[in-house]
C-alpha positions in Angstrom: 0.8 76.1 38.0 1.2 76.1 35.0 3.3 79.6 33.8 -0.3 80.4 30.9 -2.4 79.1 33.9 -0.4 81.5 36.6 -0.6 83.9 33.5 -4.8 83.5 33.0 -4.9 83.7 36.5 -2.5 87.0 36.2 -4.6 88.6 33.4 -6.9 91.3 35.8 -3.2 92.9 37.0 -1.4 92.3 33.6 -4.2 94.9 32.7 -4.5 96.6 35.3 -0.9 97.2 34.9 -1.0 98.2 31.7 -2.9 101.0 31.7 -2.0 104.4 30.8 -2.7 106.0 34.6 0.0 103.7 35.4 3.1 104.0 37.4 6.3 102.5 38.2 6.6 100.9 41.4 9.1 102.6 43.7 11.8 98.9 42.3 11.9 101.1 39.2 13.4 103.6 40.9 16.6 101.4 41.9 19.9 100.9 40.1 19.5 98.1 37.9 21.5 95.9 35.5 21.1 92.4 33.8 21.0 89.3 37.1 20.3 92.4 39.7 17.3 91.0 42.0 17.0 95.4 42.3 16.9 95.3 37.9 16.6 99.4 36.8 16.7 100.8 33.7 19.9 101.9 33.1 22.0 103.3 30.0 23.9 100.3 30.2 20.9 97.6 29.6 20.3 97.5 26.1 24.6 96.3 26.2 24.5 93.3 28.6 25.4 91.2 26.5 29.2 92.4 26.7 29.1 93.3 30.2 28.0 89.7 31.1 30.7 88.1 28.8 33.2 91.3 30.5 32.4 89.7 34.3 35.3 89.0 36.1 33.8 85.6 36.9 34.4 83.1 33.9 31.9 80.8 32.5 32.6 79.0 28.8 29.6 79.1 26.6 29.8 76.1 25.1 28.5 77.2 21.2 29.7 80.4 19.8 26.6 81.7 18.8 25.9 85.0 16.2 23.1 87.4 15.6 21.2 89.4 17.9 19.4 86.3 19.6 22.1 84.2 19.7 23.9 87.2 21.9 21.2 87.9 23.8 21.0 83.4 24.8 24.6 83.4 24.9 24.5 86.9 27.9 21.5 84.8 29.8 23.5 81.9 29.9 26.5 82.9 31.6 24.2 85.0 33.8 22.0 81.5 35.0 25.1 79.3 34.6 27.0 82.5 37.4 23.5 81.8 39.6 23.9 78.0 39.6 19.7 78.2 37.2 20.6 77.0 34.7 17.2 74.4 34.5 15.7 76.7 36.7 16.1 79.4 33.3 15.1 77.1 30.9 12.2 75.7 32.0 10.7 79.6 32.9 12.2 80.2 29.6 10.4 77.7 27.9 7.5 78.4 29.9 7.7 82.5 28.6 7.1 80.9 25.1 4.0 78.4 25.3 2.2 81.4 27.6 2.7 83.4 25.0 1.0 80.6 21.8 -1.7 80.4 24.8 -2.3 83.4 25.8 -3.8 85.8 23.1 -3.3 88.9 25.3 0.3 88.2 26.2 1.5 86.8 23.1 -0.4 91.0 22.1 1.1 92.5 23.8 4.9 90.9 23.8 4.7 92.3 20.2 3.0 96.2 20.5 6.0 98.0 20.6 3.8 101.1 20.8 3.4 100.3 24.7 5.7 102.7 26.3 9.1 100.8 27.5 8.3 101.5 31.4 5.2 99.9 30.9 6.1 96.9 29.6 8.9 96.8 31.8 6.6 96.9 34.3 4.3 94.7 33.2 6.4 92.2 33.0 8.4 92.3 36.1 5.3 92.0 38.5 3.5 89.8 36.2 6.5 87.5 36.3 7.1 88.3 40.0 3.5 87.3 40.7 4.9 84.1 39.2 7.7 82.8 41.2 10.0 83.6 38.6 13.7 83.4 39.5 15.5 87.1 39.7 17.5 85.8 35.6 15.1 85.5 34.0 12.9 88.6 34.9 16.0 90.0 34.7 16.4 89.2 30.7 12.5 89.3 30.1 12.7 93.2 31.1 15.8 94.2 29.4 14.5 92.7 25.9 11.4 94.9 27.1 13.1 97.3 28.0 15.0 97.1 23.6 12.2 96.3 22.6 13.4 92.5 22.1 10.1 90.9 23.3 8.6 89.7 20.2 12.0 87.8 20.0 11.8 85.5 22.7 10.7 82.5 21.1 13.6 82.3 18.6 15.9 83.9 22.0 14.7 80.6 23.5 15.9 78.2 21.2 18.9 79.3 20.9 19.2 79.2 24.3 18.4 75.8 24.3 20.7 75.2 22.4 23.6 76.8 24.5 22.7 74.2 27.5 21.9 71.6 25.7 25.5 72.2 24.5 26.8 72.7 27.8 24.6 68.7 29.2 26.6 67.1 26.0 23.2 66.1 24.5 23.0 66.9 20.8 19.2 67.2 18.4 18.8 65.3 15.0 16.5 65.5 12.9 16.8 62.8 10.5 13.9 63.4 7.7 13.2 59.8 6.1 9.9 58.0 3.8 8.8 55.8 6.8 9.8 55.7 10.2 13.0 54.4 11.1 12.9 50.9 12.0 13.9 50.5 16.4 17.3 49.3 15.4 18.5 51.7 12.7 17.9 54.4 15.3 19.4 53.4 17.4 22.2 52.2 15.8 22.3 55.9 13.7 22.4 57.2 17.4 25.7 55.4 18.3 27.2 56.9 15.1 26.1 60.3 15.6 27.4 60.0 19.2 30.7 58.8 17.5 31.0 61.6 15.3 29.9 64.5 17.4 32.7 65.2 19.6 31.3 65.4 23.3 27.9 64.2 22.1 26.8 62.5 25.7 23.4 61.9 24.5 21.5 61.9 20.6 18.1 62.4 21.1 16.9 62.5 16.9 13.6 63.8 16.3 11.8 61.6 12.9 10.3 63.8 10.3 8.6 62.3 7.9 8.2 63.8 4.0 7.6 60.9 1.0 9.3 63.7 -0.9 12.8 63.2 -0.7 11.7 59.0 -2.3 14.3 57.4 -0.3 17.6 57.5 1.5 17.9 60.8 4.8 17.8 63.8 6.1 19.9 64.5 8.5 20.4 67.9 10.5 22.3 68.9 13.9 22.7 72.9 14.8 24.0 74.3 11.2 24.5 71.3 9.6 22.0 69.4 6.7 24.1 66.1 5.4 21.6 65.6 2.5 21.5 61.2 1.8 18.4 61.8 0.1 18.0 60.4 -3.5 15.8 63.1 -3.9 19.3 64.3 -3.7 21.0 62.2 -6.0 18.8 62.3 -8.8 18.4 66.0 -9.4 22.5 65.3 -8.4 22.7 63.1 -11.5 20.3 64.8 -13.4 22.7 68.0 -13.6 25.4 66.0 -14.6 24.1 64.6 -17.2 22.9 67.7 -18.6 26.6 69.3 -18.3 28.2 69.8 -21.6 30.4 66.9 -22.4 34.1 68.0 -22.5 35.7 68.2 -26.0 
């Protein structure tokens, strides 16, 4: 059953949890740290990324991600890898994003910071326990709830997928053209990109049609953009022609 369906079936429980008079279950009275099934609010929950990286068990993060979302995604990757549930966690975190787009109640909840922190954490833990989520994902979402970062879950999920794809040697490339690439040209482009991108075992091309580029193509992957469009070339030429001739 899809998580959006589970959330719909669990809405009565969810609404009951969000009532002001709700109290935290006893499980939250125990020690809690990221990746621990007995996860409970603690002073260190805000710095779980550094705690995860400092763990004796070494896990190599395939990409260096910056910013808050990158730190959270990296910590989740480390915890999921150590627990050997990387694929499951990836599916779960993407299900959460999908549910936030399908359920107005859940979407409002993750964005509403006026809900008391303890109530947010309890709601998240109980809801995703009902949905059968792994401890790693439940605890991670609880950390986001505790730190007021649930509203950033979609961006964090995107960064997390970047890590899982890099770990598997998969590279997703967006190619913008005026018309769809013929199958033969797409295949040739994939082979070229695999040769260029070190460690790439599989290249997935996402095609985007944009007549405004006039011709050529724009290739985007990760933080890199190779703009080989006629529009850009024309702009560069125009700029060159406008420059005064040197004496």
